[in-house]
VOGU-3710 file (C-alpha; in Angstrom, 3 decimals, decimal comma):
1> xxxxxxxxxx> 225,481/-61,930/-13,642  223,483/-60,200/-10,757  224,222/-61,254/-7,526  221,478/-63,256/-5,996  220,408/-62,833/-2,133  219,769/-65,959/0,172  216,041/-66,004/-0,314  216,422/-65,885/-4,070  218,304/-68,990/-4,578  217,024/-72,589/-4,792
11> xxxxxxxxxx> 219,643/-75,920/-4,953  218,104/-78,658/-6,014  219,652/-82,111/-7,500  218,144/-84,280/-10,334  218,368/-87,874/-9,476  216,796/-91,237/-11,105  217,199/-94,198/-12,966  219,410/-93,872/-15,615  217,783/-92,836/-18,874  214,809/-91,099/-17,262
21> xxxxxxxxxx> 215,549/-87,871/-18,693  217,851/-86,026/-15,986  219,970/-84,185/-18,470  217,249/-83,681/-20,804  215,527/-81,968/-18,141  218,300/-79,863/-17,062  218,990/-78,760/-20,883  215,163/-77,491/-20,987  215,698/-75,592/-17,579  218,858/-73,897/-19,019
31> xxxxxxxxxx> 217,134/-73,072/-22,168  214,031/-71,634/-20,414  215,992/-69,358/-18,549  218,091/-68,168/-21,124  221,217/-69,833/-20,043  221,593/-71,254/-23,324  220,133/-70,577/-26,723  219,485/-73,899/-27,563  218,838/-77,642/-26,293  221,076/-79,813/-26,687
41> xxxxxxxxxx> 220,854/-83,595/-26,958  222,041/-87,043/-25,091  221,922/-88,526/-28,708  223,884/-85,165/-30,412  226,368/-85,614/-27,278  226,152/-81,691/-27,136  224,424/-80,940/-23,732  225,822/-79,302/-21,218  226,251/-81,480/-18,158  227,261/-84,644/-20,184
51> xxxxxxxxxx> 230,480/-83,267/-21,520  233,079/-85,460/-20,393  234,663/-88,088/-23,400  233,989/-90,830/-21,251  230,492/-90,032/-20,733  230,244/-89,219/-24,652  231,770/-92,726/-25,300  229,238/-94,379/-23,058  226,209/-92,594/-23,384  225,854/-92,623/-19,400
61> xxxxxxxxxx> 226,274/-89,916/-17,033  229,462/-90,712/-14,911  230,155/-87,257/-12,783  227,496/-85,332/-11,604  227,689/-81,917/-12,900  226,837/-78,232/-11,787  224,632/-76,280/-13,519  222,528/-73,104/-12,790  219,567/-71,090/-14,487  217,470/-67,944/-13,866
71> xxxxxxxxxx> 213,550/-67,726/-13,111  211,558/-65,413/-12,085  214,126/-63,329/-10,550  215,277/-66,564/-9,095  218,466/-68,617/-9,274  218,131/-72,230/-9,545  221,336/-74,119/-8,995  221,069/-77,744/-10,455  222,978/-80,636/-9,736  222,723/-83,382/-12,168
81> xxxxxxxxxx> 223,761/-86,928/-11,343  224,353/-90,189/-12,964  221,577/-92,653/-12,903  223,753/-95,688/-12,647  224,744/-96,845/-8,939  227,989/-97,790/-9,675  228,550/-93,597/-10,079  226,542/-93,241/-6,465  229,383/-90,839/-5,248  228,107/-88,025/-7,388
91> xxxxxxxxxx> 224,386/-88,797/-6,315  225,506/-88,505/-2,420  227,481/-85,199/-2,747  224,844/-83,466/-4,938  221,716/-84,716/-2,373  224,409/-83,381/0,500  224,866/-80,083/-1,063  221,159/-79,576/-2,101  218,103/-78,346/-0,323  215,505/-80,405/-2,361
101> xxxxxxxxxx> 215,700/-83,432/-5,183  213,714/-83,604/-8,349  213,367/-87,420/-8,938  212,454/-88,012/-12,589  210,314/-91,377/-13,474  210,289/-92,703/-16,663  206,949/-93,135/-17,538  207,277/-96,616/-19,754  209,478/-98,257/-16,774  207,755/-96,689/-13,910
111> xxxxxxxxxx> 209,833/-97,138/-10,556  212,934/-98,817/-11,655  216,151/-100,020/-9,559  217,991/-96,820/-9,776  214,752/-95,185/-8,885  214,608/-96,959/-5,535  218,222/-96,529/-4,786  218,209/-92,804/-5,222  215,180/-92,911/-3,173  217,129/-94,317/-0,156
121> xxxxxxxxxx> 219,892/-91,877/-0,860  217,622/-88,638/-0,105  215,856/-90,694/2,794  219,188/-91,153/4,173  219,960/-87,712/3,879  216,532/-86,237/5,032  215,926/-84,510/1,626  212,709/-83,708/0,027  211,678/-84,895/-3,059  209,439/-83,770/-6,332
131> xxxxxxxxxx> 208,438/-86,513/-8,417  208,505/-85,506/-12,403  206,880/-88,024/-14,250  208,716/-87,870/-17,409  208,390/-89,011/-21,220  204,167/-88,584/-21,129  204,450/-87,940/-24,716  206,066/-91,577/-25,631  203,405/-94,281/-27,308  204,019/-96,786/-24,057
141> xxxxxxxxxx> 203,510/-94,301/-21,604  201,369/-95,465/-18,352  200,836/-92,548/-15,957  198,551/-94,686/-14,034  200,879/-97,527/-13,391  203,476/-95,330/-12,575  201,907/-93,756/-9,704  200,505/-97,182/-8,481  204,499/-98,306/-8,083  205,789/-95,085/-6,744
151> xxxxxxxxxx> 202,955/-95,708/-4,018  203,926/-99,037/-3,467  207,652/-99,090/-3,779  208,518/-95,479/-2,766  206,148/-94,217/-0,236  202,149/-94,127/0,027  202,830/-90,277/0,263  203,201/-89,833/-3,290  200,648/-87,240/-4,164  199,310/-86,215/-7,593
161> xxxxxxxxxx> 199,739/-82,350/-8,341  198,912/-83,006/-12,259  198,034/-85,716/-14,223  197,676/-85,929/-18,147  194,714/-85,703/-20,138  196,063/-87,331/-23,048  199,217/-89,613/-22,532  200,604/-91,024/-25,625  202,207/-89,357/-28,896  199,946/-87,039/-28,513
171> xxxxxxxxxx> 200,222/-85,492/-24,953  199,897/-81,807/-24,770  198,010/-81,177/-21,669  197,695/-81,646/-18,073  195,170/-81,015/-15,225  197,240/-79,273/-12,582  195,490/-79,943/-9,115  196,888/-77,331/-7,131  195,644/-74,445/-9,553  192,317/-76,411/-10,568
181> xxxxxxxxxx> 193,026/-75,403/-14,209  193,945/-77,205/-17,396  197,504/-76,625/-18,726  197,559/-76,982/-22,763  200,623/-76,758/-24,645  201,827/-76,122/-27,798  203,571/-78,092/-30,493  207,341/-76,597/-29,302  206,099/-77,068/-25,964  207,136/-73,782/-23,763
191> xxxxxxxxxx> 204,792/-71,774/-21,712  201,052/-73,303/-21,330  197,742/-71,978/-21,997  195,693/-72,069/-18,858  191,996/-73,367/-19,907  189,095/-74,419/-17,709  189,196/-78,040/-16,604  186,853/-79,853/-19,050  183,650/-81,604/-17,793  184,829/-85,106/-18,145
201> xxxxxxxxxx> 187,585/-84,087/-16,074  186,261/-82,412/-13,497  185,231/-85,383/-10,866  188,457/-86,990/-11,343  190,369/-83,647/-10,441  187,872/-82,914/-7,514  188,832/-86,080/-5,699  192,371/-85,418/-6,548  192,451/-82,265/-5,005  190,472/-83,426/-1,978
211> xxxxxxxxxx> 193,284/-85,819/-1,478  195,671/-83,075/-1,693  193,936/-80,562/0,144  193,864/-83,078/3,196  197,157/-84,563/3,059  198,341/-80,538/2,932  196,105/-79,777/6,165  198,184/-82,665/7,815  201,433/-80,229/7,838  200,284/-77,628/10,327
221> xxxxxxxxxx> 197,678/-77,502/13,335  196,475/-74,351/11,748  195,622/-75,581/8,627  194,185/-78,738/10,181  192,128/-76,597/12,280  190,761/-74,741/9,262  190,240/-77,338/7,083  187,970/-79,058/9,881  185,981/-75,705/9,949  185,630/-75,225/5,971
231> xxxxxxxxxx> 186,350/-78,476/4,489  188,700/-77,388/2,125  191,768/-74,730/1,880  192,733/-72,256/-0,442  195,412/-72,562/-3,071  197,678/-70,482/-0,948  196,780/-72,452/1,987  197,480/-75,351/0,242  200,886/-74,195/-0,736  201,764/-73,344/2,527
241> xxxxxxxxxx> 200,978/-76,869/3,879  202,901/-78,237/0,769  205,887/-76,348/1,484  206,080/-77,676/5,187  205,242/-81,270/4,076  207,981/-81,130/1,927  210,705/-80,317/4,268  208,724/-83,286/6,434  208,911/-85,595/3,832  205,436/-86,622/4,394
251> xxxxxxxxxx> 204,336/-85,677/1,233  205,872/-86,276/-2,617  204,139/-83,963/-4,970  203,846/-85,247/-8,755  204,157/-83,453/-11,714  203,862/-84,500/-15,587  206,332/-83,502/-18,077  208,294/-84,155/-21,330  211,506/-82,658/-20,928  212,358/-83,759/-24,451
261> xxxxxxxxxx> 209,589/-81,298/-25,472  209,693/-79,066/-23,109  206,271/-79,766/-21,864  205,574/-78,824/-18,442  208,936/-77,851/-17,441  208,124/-74,280/-16,644  205,487/-75,137/-14,637  208,133/-77,434/-12,297  210,566/-74,963/-12,262  207,701/-72,500/-11,227
271> xxxxxxxxxx> 206,945/-74,799/-8,547  210,768/-75,203/-7,328  211,522/-71,541/-6,914  207,638/-70,834/-5,104  207,627/-74,009/-2,938  211,145/-75,936/-2,826  212,797/-75,233/0,447  215,850/-72,957/0,445  218,713/-73,049/2,485  217,542/-71,867/5,804
281> xxxxxxxxxx> 214,336/-73,786/5,638  216,408/-76,962/5,921  218,223/-78,137/9,199  221,887/-76,821/8,523  225,105/-79,368/8,085  226,616/-80,895/11,040  230,034/-79,909/12,270  233,080/-82,351/13,294  231,384/-82,668/16,578  227,944/-83,521/15,497
291> xxxxxxxxxx> 226,314/-80,194/16,247  224,110/-78,455/13,627  225,335/-75,441/12,083  222,352/-73,477/10,749  223,027/-71,298/7,764  223,206/-67,630/8,483  223,304/-65,055/5,777  224,728/-62,388/8,370  227,418/-64,598/9,865  230,895/-65,139/9,100
301> xxxxxxxxxx> 232,014/-66,573/5,573  231,986/-70,084/5,419  231,751/-72,779/2,592  231,872/-76,269/2,164  233,588/-77,980/-0,724  231,359/-80,851/-2,115  233,032/-81,655/-5,427  236,490/-81,571/-7,277  237,283/-82,297/-10,322  240,146/-82,042/-13,052
311> xxxxxxxxxx> 239,453/-79,913/-16,166  241,810/-80,211/-19,347  243,562/-76,871/-20,056  242,518/-75,634/-16,459  243,478/-78,146/-13,761  242,119/-78,534/-10,256  238,267/-76,814/-9,836  236,636/-76,683/-6,506  232,937/-76,468/-5,983  231,592/-75,196/-3,290
321> xxxxxxxxxx> 228,450/-74,245/-1,057  228,097/-71,170/0,901  226,217/-72,063/4,400  227,100/-68,649/6,169  227,544/-64,897/5,379  228,864/-64,316/1,973  232,047/-65,232/-0,664  233,698/-62,452/-2,040  236,403/-62,412/-4,845  240,034/-62,071/-3,206
331> xxxxxxxxxx> 239,015/-63,020/-0,153  241,389/-65,048/2,148  240,012/-68,008/4,180  241,470/-70,573/6,516  241,022/-74,678/5,337  240,080/-75,532/8,824  240,267/-79,540/7,245  244,053/-79,107/7,029  244,925/-75,442/8,612  246,232/-73,825/5,729
341> xxxxxxxxxx> 245,524/-70,438/4,279  243,845/-70,076/0,730  242,703/-67,200/-1,251  239,847/-67,326/-3,286  241,059/-65,195/-6,132  238,252/-65,524/-8,568  234,889/-66,806/-8,222  232,543/-68,660/-10,868  229,508/-69,787/-11,324  228,756/-72,970/-13,777
351> xxxxxxxxxx> 226,883/-74,517/-16,358  228,540/-77,730/-16,918  232,125/-76,605/-18,696  230,580/-73,033/-19,043  231,932/-71,009/-16,591  230,717/-67,211/-15,601  232,798/-64,970/-13,150  231,004/-63,196/-10,241  232,262/-61,052/-7,637  230,400/-62,484/-4,508
361> xxxxxxxxxx> 228,040/-65,486/-3,632  225,822/-65,429/-0,445  224,761/-68,262/1,750  222,895/-70,771/-0,237  224,494/-70,345/-3,531  226,790/-72,311/-5,298  230,084/-71,674/-7,104  233,872/-72,937/-8,168  237,015/-71,938/-7,717  240,092/-72,828/-9,402
371> xxxxxxxxxx> 243,917/-73,103/-8,265  243,465/-73,887/-4,288  246,676/-75,227/-3,309  245,558/-77,628/-0,545  241,781/-77,898/-0,665  240,030/-80,946/-2,110  236,086/-82,511/-1,722  234,945/-82,601/2,078  237,230/-79,549/3,095  235,710/-76,339/4,885
381> xxxxxxxxxx> 236,852/-72,934/3,866  236,069/-70,121/6,820  236,899/-66,593/7,219  239,698/-66,353/9,647  238,779/-66,372/13,140  235,858/-69,092/12,308  236,885/-72,254/13,485  233,840/-74,446/12,057  234,742/-77,336/10,407  231,921/-79,685/8,321
391> xxxxxxxxxx> 231,168/-83,066/8,897  232,496/-84,969/5,681  230,126/-86,654/3,169  229,502/-90,298/3,993  230,388/-92,700/1,029  228,863/-96,190/1,070  231,588/-98,924/1,242  232,901/-100,609/-1,924  231,432/-103,562/-3,262  234,167/-104,378/-6,035
401> xxxxxxxxxx> 237,895/-104,948/-5,725  240,346/-105,885/-8,341  244,205/-105,448/-8,914  245,837/-103,223/-11,453  249,408/-102,761/-13,021  250,675/-100,813/-15,873  251,412/-102,581/-18,991  254,881/-100,680/-18,891  256,723/-101,204/-15,818  258,051/-97,568/-16,411
411> xxxxxxxxxx> 254,389/-96,258/-15,883  254,479/-97,039/-12,092  254,897/-93,514/-10,923  252,050/-92,277/-13,489  249,690/-94,728/-12,640  250,095/-93,598/-9,115  249,856/-90,096/-9,810  246,569/-90,798/-12,285  244,667/-93,005/-9,342  245,089/-90,290/-6,741
421> xxxxxxxxxx> 243,892/-87,821/-9,266  240,735/-90,194/-10,082  240,166/-90,846/-6,140  240,038/-86,721/-5,834  237,355/-86,595/-8,280  235,288/-89,495/-7,102  236,114/-90,629/-3,354  234,413/-93,756/-3,437  237,492/-95,022/-5,798  239,966/-96,482/-2,980
431> xxxxxxxxxx> 243,150/-97,134/-3,534  245,256/-99,254/-1,801  248,920/-100,073/-2,254  249,306/-103,573/-0,508  252,823/-104,524/0,474  251,481/-108,027/1,664  249,664/-108,685/-1,736  252,644/-107,247/-3,867  249,834/-105,789/-5,981  247,640/-102,493/-6,406
441> xxxxxxxxxx> 244,342/-102,931/-5,323  241,626/-100,653/-6,544  238,043/-100,746/-5,017  235,004/-99,275/-6,247  231,064/-99,591/-6,448  230,895/-102,377/-9,454  232,355/-103,523/-12,132  231,275/-100,813/-14,909  232,445/-98,437/-12,302  235,930/-99,680/-12,594
451> xxxxxxxxxx> 235,739/-100,685/-16,150  235,232/-96,488/-16,626  238,155/-95,849/-14,506  240,233/-98,048/-16,685  239,183/-96,414/-19,749  240,090/-92,998/-18,365  243,302/-94,553/-17,621  243,901/-95,900/-20,988  242,683/-93,054/-23,180  242,738/-89,833/-21,221
461> xxxxxxxxxx> 245,915/-90,214/-18,710  247,377/-92,697/-21,767  248,686/-95,226/-19,568  247,557/-98,748/-20,805  246,996/-100,927/-17,981  245,809/-104,393/-16,770  243,350/-106,068/-14,499  244,149/-108,903/-12,293  242,404/-110,750/-9,795  243,264/-109,307/-6,718
471> xxxxxxxxxx> 244,918/-112,160/-4,266  243,443/-112,437/-0,852  244,922/-111,739/2,322  245,440/-114,586/4,178  246,885/-115,145/7,137  248,559/-118,437/8,636  248,753/-119,838/11,990  249,420/-122,846/14,234  247,053/-125,464/15,769  249,282/-127,451/18,157
481> xxxxxxxxxx> 252,697/-126,633/20,216  256,117/-127,374/18,463  259,752/-127,279/19,405  262,414/-126,499/17,299  266,624/-126,102/17,851  268,784/-124,285/15,239  272,319/-123,529/15,395  273,656/-120,928/13,127  277,201/-121,261/12,779  279,834/-119,922/10,097
491> xxxxxxxxxx> 283,233/-119,513/10,041  284,945/-118,121/6,640  288,252/-116,694/8,212  288,461/-113,933/10,804  285,236/-113,528/12,951  282,803/-115,985/12,785  279,172/-116,244/13,421  277,475/-118,382/16,183  274,005/-118,683/17,685  271,687/-121,252/18,605
501> xxxxxxxxxx> 268,368/-120,764/19,953  266,080/-123,608/21,120  262,448/-122,629/21,378  258,694/-123,904/21,866  255,600/-122,379/19,682  251,951/-122,603/20,546  248,709/-121,205/19,343  247,742/-118,060/21,264  244,487/-117,153/22,092  243,488/-113,728/23,904
511> xxxxxxxxxx> 243,163/-114,183/27,603  245,151/-117,352/27,570  247,870/-117,927/30,206  251,660/-119,125/29,813  252,557/-122,600/30,396  255,267/-123,302/32,791  255,246/-127,268/31,677  254,968/-128,725/28,437  254,902/-132,316/26,586  255,936/-132,118/23,509
521> xxxxxxxxxx> 256,495/-135,744/21,380  256,504/-137,484/24,532  259,363/-135,195/26,121  258,424/-132,488/28,719  259,752/-129,099/28,990  259,810/-127,061/32,110  259,605/-123,294/31,648  260,783/-120,712/33,735  259,065/-117,527/32,736  261,463/-114,528/33,157
531> xxxxxxxxxx> 259,556/-111,811/31,051  257,515/-111,536/28,293  256,306/-109,000/25,466  253,271/-108,836/23,607  252,981/-107,216/20,311  249,571/-105,956/18,728  250,776/-106,733/14,992  249,387/-104,368/12,304  247,860/-106,931/10,222  245,486/-108,620/13,107
541> xxxxxxxxxx> 246,294/-110,802/16,039  249,123/-110,852/18,095  252,684/-112,271/18,735  253,717/-112,929/22,753  257,348/-113,152/22,986  258,388/-115,029/26,062  261,880/-115,163/27,457  262,248/-118,331/29,322  266,359/-118,017/29,539  267,919/-119,071/32,681
551> xxxxxxxxxx> 271,216/-119,573/34,080  272,929/-117,028/31,467  272,846/-119,555/27,996  272,250/-116,408/25,738  272,638/-112,943/27,165  269,860/-110,743/27,269  270,753/-108,389/24,653  270,800/-110,958/21,939  266,966/-111,730/22,855  265,768/-108,475/20,293
561> xxxxxxxxxx> 267,899/-109,824/17,826  265,654/-113,195/18,195  262,757/-111,414/18,332  263,646/-109,772/15,164  264,299/-112,948/12,932  260,763/-114,394/14,340  259,238/-110,912/13,103  260,732/-111,749/9,781  259,032/-114,869/9,218  255,816/-113,863/11,069
571> xxxxxxxxxx> 255,512/-111,525/7,530  256,048/-114,524/5,245  254,489/-117,179/6,332  255,518/-121,165/4,987  252,331/-121,769/3,664  251,074/-118,613/1,069  253,728/-116,232/1,917  250,848/-114,465/4,258  251,302/-112,744/7,302  251,354/-115,425/10,455
581> xxxxxxxxxx> 249,548/-114,299/13,940  248,451/-115,297/16,959  251,510/-117,272/17,933  252,876/-117,313/21,358  256,998/-118,472/21,535  259,134/-119,528/24,267  262,757/-119,214/24,032  264,052/-121,471/26,715  267,732/-122,406/26,162  270,690/-121,831/23,602
591> xxxxxxxxxx> 274,539/-121,377/23,449  276,148/-118,513/22,335  280,355/-117,960/21,386  282,437/-115,201/23,597  283,974/-114,173/20,379  281,404/-114,921/17,388  278,049/-114,574/18,910  276,644/-111,086/17,563  273,166/-109,920/16,499  272,712/-111,167/12,934
601> xxxxxxxxxx> 274,018/-114,814/14,445  271,071/-114,446/16,723  268,333/-112,961/14,369  269,015/-115,889/11,692  269,113/-118,708/14,483  265,731/-117,425/16,015  264,499/-116,855/12,166  265,238/-120,518/11,154  264,313/-121,940/14,664  260,850/-120,305/14,729
611> xxxxxxxxxx> 260,542/-121,440/10,764  261,148/-125,107/11,433  258,898/-125,066/14,623  255,769/-123,113/12,421  255,644/-126,376/9,910  255,538/-128,914/12,561  252,550/-126,926/14,686  250,367/-128,026/12,233  249,737/-124,670/10,362  246,492/-123,874/9,039
621> xxxxxxxxxx> 245,400/-120,898/6,469  242,865/-118,264/7,694  240,737/-116,341/5,333  239,029/-113,053/5,856  235,405/-113,433/6,477  232,711/-110,623/5,569  229,663/-109,501/7,355  227,261/-109,470/3,935  223,586/-107,917/4,137  221,563/-108,290/1,100
631> xxxxxxxxxx> 218,279/-106,511/0,131  216,272/-108,629/-2,171  212,718/-108,650/-3,570  210,684/-111,529/-1,876  210,782/-113,342/-5,506  214,452/-113,954/-5,675  215,004/-114,992/-2,298  215,502/-118,441/-3,196  217,859/-117,778/-6,097  220,332/-115,767/-3,835
641> xxxxxxxxxx> 220,257/-117,885/-0,932  221,371/-120,780/-3,168  223,953/-118,831/-4,892  225,302/-117,816/-1,420  225,381/-121,439/-0,366  227,567/-122,263/-3,268  229,994/-119,567/-2,425  230,615/-121,447/1,230  228,398/-118,717/2,593  226,483/-119,006/5,838
651> xxxxxxxxxx> 223,307/-117,353/6,372  222,761/-115,815/9,783  219,311/-114,971/9,678  216,485/-112,873/7,417  214,217/-109,889/8,144  212,140/-107,777/5,971  212,703/-104,012/5,561  210,786/-101,721/3,226  209,519/-103,908/0,676  212,778/-105,867/0,903
661> xxxxxxxxxx> 213,844/-109,316/2,418  217,165/-108,915/3,805  219,811/-111,693/4,213  222,264/-111,791/6,766  225,345/-113,867/5,937  228,901/-114,084/6,330  230,900/-114,623/3,043  234,589/-115,741/2,750  235,963/-112,461/0,809  237,601/-115,332/-2,054
671> xxxxxxxxxx> 233,919/-116,120/-2,890  232,972/-112,836/-3,426  234,657/-111,906/-6,386  232,277/-109,908/-8,873  229,565/-110,680/-6,391  228,278/-107,365/-7,673  227,982/-108,426/-11,086  226,162/-111,817/-10,287  223,878/-110,222/-7,914  222,539/-108,058/-10,634
681> xxxxxxxxxx> 222,273/-110,919/-13,110  220,132/-113,229/-10,575  217,931/-110,476/-9,568  217,409/-108,178/-12,496  219,156/-105,609/-11,004  216,743/-105,505/-8,384  219,095/-106,334/-5,187  221,798/-104,642/-3,383  224,195/-105,495/-0,730  226,721/-104,009/1,848
691> xxxxxxxxxx> 229,582/-105,940/3,077  231,934/-105,138/5,935  234,780/-107,125/7,692  234,014/-109,364/10,188  236,611/-111,702/11,324  239,844/-114,740/10,085  238,605/-118,048/10,227  240,121/-121,033/9,238  239,995/-122,498/5,513  238,361/-126,035/5,111
701> xxxxxxxxxx> 240,647/-128,541/4,265  240,338/-129,178/0,678  240,491/-124,826/-0,003  243,617/-124,833/2,006  245,172/-127,525/-0,274  244,162/-125,749/-3,537  245,492/-122,112/-2,186  248,876/-123,843/-1,412  249,243/-125,188/-4,652  248,159/-122,312/-6,573
711> xxxxxxxx> 250,668/-120,073/-4,170  253,648/-123,123/-5,493  252,935/-122,448/-8,954  252,979/-119,065/-8,587  255,945/-118,804/-7,011  257,579/-121,479/-9,379  256,713/-118,939/-12,301  258,271/-116,200/-10,681
//
């Protein structure tokens, strides 16, 4: 394969709702470019991009695919992305590594939920978008309705470049507003016959042409002046304006295709290689300091790994984009993300699972490398002496969680290794080994996302697993002061054990001061504070340990042992076995024995005294509360708010944002189980949400009672 220079390379992402035809379009583009000699179909499960067993099983794209084609002495890198939002990681990483997106619109359905979601992803990353209305040969095709929805739900800057002459089952011709010609296709699609615009279409074409020219002129002052003086622009000037407007995201051009029948694909490809931006036209990636690194073909070699995967019989494959200089075969590089050295012994360009060996790749190009020891997604590879590190791809917070365990206890280690590999391939899968909950918790973007993970574990890794409801990381605390004494005494021949501890505990709040006089159960206690220790607990909150021992009743060397005993009980609260927090402990008296007192005696005495006091201090359960932001169409507001109230949610406010109503609420984590599925059902998949931990708050008394009972029942079972 020839080596393409930077100005000969274009990199696009194919985005859009599931079943919009992205994979089918990719097949047509590879066929036109001669990369393949036949066009595969999703139905036949023989496409170049969707080649994984899980994708064949589900009929959906699950992973992004790295492809390329050749056209007009240019190379087009194609990143084919999943349509379902559960697999948004592949969409975001692909957009990050591309200069432009081609968004497919299924003409039967117009703008769908996935369309809007993908548009927002591209918007957040400031990526230009070319619109391709697909499926115009379908009997239910409705081009005008699709355009109306695009302008209403996506952007008023949607501009028609092509429109169909005869949409429906006989579709074979479009009017091209840019060329002001009719393009007519044969039975098998392919290259169009260029004809004059029919008389009955001239008025509509002229009107759309005026709209396009005016929009293109807005991109540049000189073009605007030319437009005002002549009231028109040449095709070359319009193309110049479109190219600038694309980069500024002030124009979204619309093309007409039937990917299945290879109609309009070559014209779309022509527009990509001529007008779509290249790497040097777009802002460069940010480094770890937030500074832009402008792509430089003459600069030192530098590449960014945007995707990692594991292939059968090959192992790990890392896909990278060159942002500076050139990457050559057998080059030694530094992974500046972790400081390790790597050798890129073999370079490849990929069309799905098919790999072609190359000797070098220039700035802007995309390649793959195998068998790197310490390199993964989000890592930077540089020539020695270059210390750039690119800022990593930012993925959305997870929306769904479940507990997982292998059916066989002997598979624990294998499960851990498999989950680690799956996280490497898809960073939106997050794995937490919770010592607190005694569960492996996996987080993902939705229920379907984690069901696919389970399918991989069961069928690819051969580790049968089960999902369980995840436990809630409750916290325990106290609401009043309490006192307790405990004597630990043990004599079994020889040296004995003796330790006696008197303590008072009270609720701790940030900024509160210690008490020197307390009254508990009618008895007054005078406290002489000698010193204190504030302990920031790893699970949140504080323990304040106050030494009030006077007169040497307990030797100072035993005070750490008492604290250790208290911490042991803080880690296993009496109500639910959850962590305790926000407690101040006063150790004010006790006794010791000159022979039998030792560290273990005071550790046990401290632990038991704390446990007794805790139970008498009106203990309460705290639950994690999350800030939830829900973006919902206005016609479904009532249903969503009603559902939130049924989940003990507190609605804090509402606002409007880009065609959505935004509901802000605080909701207990315990009530958010499978919320993504419920929200999709309530809104027909048209709503989305984010959630972030906010605080811990006391549970209502009836909920506390139910939680305690459930915990006791679980303990009895064990």
